[in-house]
C-alpha positions as CSV (number, residue, x, y, z in Angstrom):
1,X,17.0,-1.4,5.7
2,X,15.0,0.8,8.0
3,X,14.2,3.2,5.2
4,X,12.6,0.9,3.0
5,X,10.1,-0.1,6.4
6,X,9.5,3.6,6.5
7,X,9.0,4.0,3.0
8,X,6.6,0.6,2.7
9,X,4.7,1.8,5.7
10,X,4.0,5.2,4.4
11,X,2.8,4.0,1.0
12,X,0.4,1.8,2.9
13,X,-0.7,4.6,5.2
14,X,-1.1,6.8,2.2
15,X,-3.0,4.1,0.6
16,X,-5.7,3.4,3.6
17,X,-6.0,7.2,4.2
18,X,-7.4,7.7,0.6
19,X,-9.2,4.7,0.6
20,X,-11.2,6.1,3.9
21,X,-11.6,9.4,2.0
22,X,-13.1,7.7,-0.8
23,X,-15.4,5.5,1.5
24,X,-16.5,8.8,3.2
25,X,-17.5,10.6,-0.1
26,X,-19.2,7.4,-0.6
27,X,-17.0,6.2,-4.0
28,X,-16.9,2.7,-2.6
29,X,-15.6,1.3,-6.2
30,X,-12.8,4.0,-6.5
31,X,-11.7,2.8,-2.8
32,X,-11.9,-0.5,-3.6
33,X,-9.8,-0.1,-6.9
34,X,-7.5,1.8,-5.0
35,X,-7.1,-1.0,-2.4
36,X,-6.9,-4.1,-5.0
37,X,-4.7,-1.8,-7.3
38,X,-1.9,-0.6,-4.5
39,X,-2.2,-3.2,-1.5
40,X,-2.4,-6.6,-2.6
41,X,0.3,-5.9,-5.4
42,X,2.3,-3.9,-3.0
43,X,2.9,-6.8,-0.5
44,X,4.8,-9.3,-2.9
45,X,7.0,-6.0,-3.6
46,X,7.5,-5.3,0.1
47,X,8.2,-9.1,0.8
48,X,10.7,-9.1,-1.8
49,X,12.5,-5.5,-0.7
50,X,12.8,-6.7,2.7
51,X,14.2,-10.2,2.1
52,X,18.2,-10.3,2.8
53,X,18.9,-11.5,-0.9
54,X,21.3,-10.2,-3.4
55,X,18.8,-9.7,-6.1
């Protein structure tokens, strides 16, 4: 489970850094789509991966 937490953490860090770079370059729509397209669907995925169930 530790590797799963590290993997999810890296995915969120990369998403945030890329979004910040797009915001700095004034590409706000791309940054918003990046956050909405990755971070929001990624939360249920991360939650399900961290649960201790057999499925």
